[in-house]
C-alpha positions as a Markdown table, in Angstrom:
| # | Residue | x | y | z |
|---|---|---|---|---|
| 1 | Met | -14.4 | -12.1 | 36.1 |
| 2 | His | -16.4 | -12.6 | 32.9 |
| 3 | Val | -14.6 | -13.2 | 29.6 |
| 4 | His | -16.2 | -12.0 | 26.4 |
| 5 | Tyr | -15.5 | -13.9 | 23.2 |
| 6 | Leu | -15.8 | -12.1 | 20.0 |
| 7 | Asn | -18.0 | -13.8 | 17.5 |
| 8 | Ile | -16.2 | -12.9 | 14.3 |
| 9 | Ser | -16.8 | -15.2 | 11.4 |
| 10 | Arg | -14.2 | -15.8 | 8.7 |
| 11 | Gln | -16.6 | -14.1 | 6.1 |
| 12 | Asp | -16.3 | -10.8 | 7.8 |
| 13 | Met | -12.5 | -10.8 | 7.4 |
| 14 | Pro | -12.3 | -10.7 | 3.5 |
| 15 | Asn | -14.7 | -7.6 | 3.4 |
| 16 | Asp | -12.7 | -5.7 | 5.9 |
| 17 | Ser | -9.4 | -6.6 | 4.2 |
| 18 | Ser | -11.0 | -5.7 | 0.8 |
| 19 | Arg | -11.8 | -2.2 | 2.0 |
| 20 | Glu | -8.3 | -2.0 | 3.5 |
| 21 | Leu | -6.8 | -3.2 | 0.2 |
| 22 | Asn | -8.8 | -0.7 | -1.9 |
| 23 | Tyr | -7.8 | 2.1 | 0.5 |
| 24 | Trp | -4.1 | 1.3 | 0.1 |
| 25 | Ile | -4.5 | 1.3 | -3.7 |
| 26 | Arg | -6.3 | 4.7 | -3.7 |
| 27 | His | -3.7 | 6.1 | -1.3 |
| 28 | Leu | -0.8 | 4.9 | -3.6 |
| 29 | Lys | -2.5 | 6.5 | -6.6 |
| 30 | Thr | -2.7 | 9.7 | -4.7 |
| 31 | Ile | 0.9 | 9.6 | -3.8 |
| 32 | Gln | 1.7 | 9.0 | -7.5 |
| 33 | Lys | -0.2 | 12.2 | -8.3 |
| 34 | Glu | 1.7 | 14.1 | -5.7 |
| 35 | Leu | 5.0 | 12.9 | -6.9 |
| 36 | Lys | 4.1 | 13.9 | -10.4 |
| 37 | His | 3.3 | 17.3 | -9.0 |
| 38 | Leu | 6.6 | 17.5 | -7.0 |
| 39 | Tyr | 8.5 | 16.5 | -10.2 |
| 40 | Ser | 7.1 | 19.2 | -12.3 |
| 41 | Glu | 6.0 | 22.0 | -10.0 |
| 42 | Thr | 8.5 | 22.5 | -7.1 |
| 43 | Lys | 11.5 | 24.7 | -7.1 |
| 44 | Ala | 13.6 | 21.7 | -5.7 |
| 45 | Ala | 12.6 | 19.7 | -8.8 |
| 46 | Lys | 14.8 | 21.9 | -10.9 |
| 47 | His | 17.9 | 20.2 | -9.7 |
| 48 | Thr | 18.7 | 17.0 | -11.6 |
| 49 | Leu | 19.6 | 14.9 | -8.6 |
| 50 | Ile | 16.3 | 15.8 | -7.0 |
| 51 | Lys | 14.4 | 14.8 | -10.1 |
| 52 | Lys | 16.1 | 11.4 | -10.2 |
| 53 | Thr | 15.2 | 10.8 | -6.6 |
| 54 | Ile | 11.5 | 11.8 | -7.2 |
| 55 | Ser | 11.5 | 9.5 | -10.3 |
| 56 | Thr | 12.9 | 6.7 | -8.1 |
| 57 | Gln | 10.0 | 7.4 | -5.6 |
| 58 | Val | 7.6 | 7.2 | -8.6 |
| 59 | Ser | 9.0 | 3.8 | -9.6 |
| 60 | Leu | 9.0 | 2.4 | -6.0 |
| 61 | Thr | 5.4 | 3.6 | -5.5 |
| 62 | Gln | 4.4 | 2.0 | -8.9 |
| 63 | Ser | 6.1 | -1.1 | -7.9 |
| 64 | Ile | 4.1 | -1.5 | -4.6 |
| 65 | Leu | 0.9 | -0.5 | -6.4 |
| 66 | Asn | 1.5 | -3.3 | -9.0 |
| 67 | Ala | 2.1 | -5.7 | -6.3 |
| 68 | Leu | -1.2 | -4.7 | -4.5 |
| 69 | Leu | -3.1 | -5.0 | -7.8 |
| 70 | Thr | -1.6 | -8.5 | -8.4 |
| 71 | Tyr | -2.6 | -9.4 | -4.9 |
| 72 | Lys | -6.1 | -8.2 | -5.5 |
| 73 | Glu | -6.4 | -10.5 | -8.5 |
| 74 | Phe | -5.0 | -13.4 | -6.2 |
| 75 | Arg | -7.9 | -12.8 | -3.8 |
| 76 | Asp | -10.4 | -13.1 | -6.6 |
| 77 | Trp | -9.7 | -16.8 | -7.2 |
| 78 | Met | -9.2 | -17.9 | -3.6 |
| 79 | His | -11.9 | -20.0 | -2.0 |
| 80 | Asp | -13.1 | -19.1 | 1.6 |
| 81 | Asp | -13.9 | -22.8 | 2.4 |
| 82 | Asp | -10.3 | -24.0 | 2.1 |
| 83 | Leu | -8.2 | -23.6 | 5.2 |
| 84 | Gln | -5.0 | -23.5 | 3.3 |
| 85 | Asn | -6.3 | -20.6 | 1.3 |
| 86 | Asp | -7.3 | -18.9 | 4.5 |
| 87 | Asn | -3.7 | -19.2 | 5.8 |
| 88 | Ala | -2.4 | -18.1 | 2.3 |
| 89 | Phe | -4.7 | -15.2 | 2.4 |
| 90 | Ile | -3.6 | -14.1 | 6.1 |
| 91 | Phe | 0.0 | -14.5 | 5.1 |
| 92 | Glu | -0.3 | -12.6 | 1.8 |
| 93 | His | -2.5 | -9.8 | 3.4 |
| 94 | Lys | 0.1 | -9.3 | 6.2 |
| 95 | Lys | 2.9 | -9.2 | 3.8 |
| 96 | His | 1.4 | -6.7 | 1.5 |
| 97 | Lys | 0.2 | -4.6 | 4.4 |
| 98 | Asp | 3.8 | -4.5 | 5.9 |
| 99 | Asn | 5.2 | -3.6 | 2.4 |
| 100 | Tyr | 2.6 | -0.8 | 2.1 |
| 101 | Leu | 3.2 | 0.7 | 5.5 |
| 102 | Gln | 6.9 | 0.7 | 5.2 |
| 103 | His | 6.7 | 2.3 | 1.8 |
| 104 | Val | 4.4 | 5.1 | 3.1 |
| 105 | Lys | 6.6 | 5.7 | 6.1 |
| 106 | Arg | 9.7 | 6.0 | 3.7 |
| 107 | Tyr | 7.7 | 8.2 | 1.4 |
| 108 | Cys | 6.6 | 10.6 | 4.2 |
| 109 | Met | 10.2 | 11.0 | 5.4 |
| 110 | Phe | 11.3 | 11.7 | 1.7 |
| 111 | Arg | 8.5 | 14.2 | 1.3 |
| 112 | Ser | 9.3 | 16.0 | 4.4 |
| 113 | Lys | 12.9 | 16.3 | 3.6 |
| 114 | Leu | 12.1 | 17.5 | 0.1 |
| 115 | Leu | 9.7 | 20.1 | 1.2 |
| 116 | Ala | 12.0 | 21.3 | 4.0 |
| 117 | His | 14.5 | 22.6 | 1.5 |
């Protein structure tokens, strides 16, 4: 049995994670636009409670988006050569990825319930 080792340098990781981070930011901006549309254009949005719920979703999405933008700034001053920064980078990236994925999952459930009525 022959074992193949992947030759992945640390320099490749920030580029992939940068693309991933930029995708998350674009996706959340798209969600914001969709929420604004739902707030103003749907029949369900005529009810005050539903408008408040949509408004809460806008705030939550903006909060996650702000955290990602702050994280993006954090990445700009990190130095690749420092192992401690590498560990901080991995931890921060995973934390923000988990937050993003949880938010998108909750948003999808919210949207499907809203549009089902």
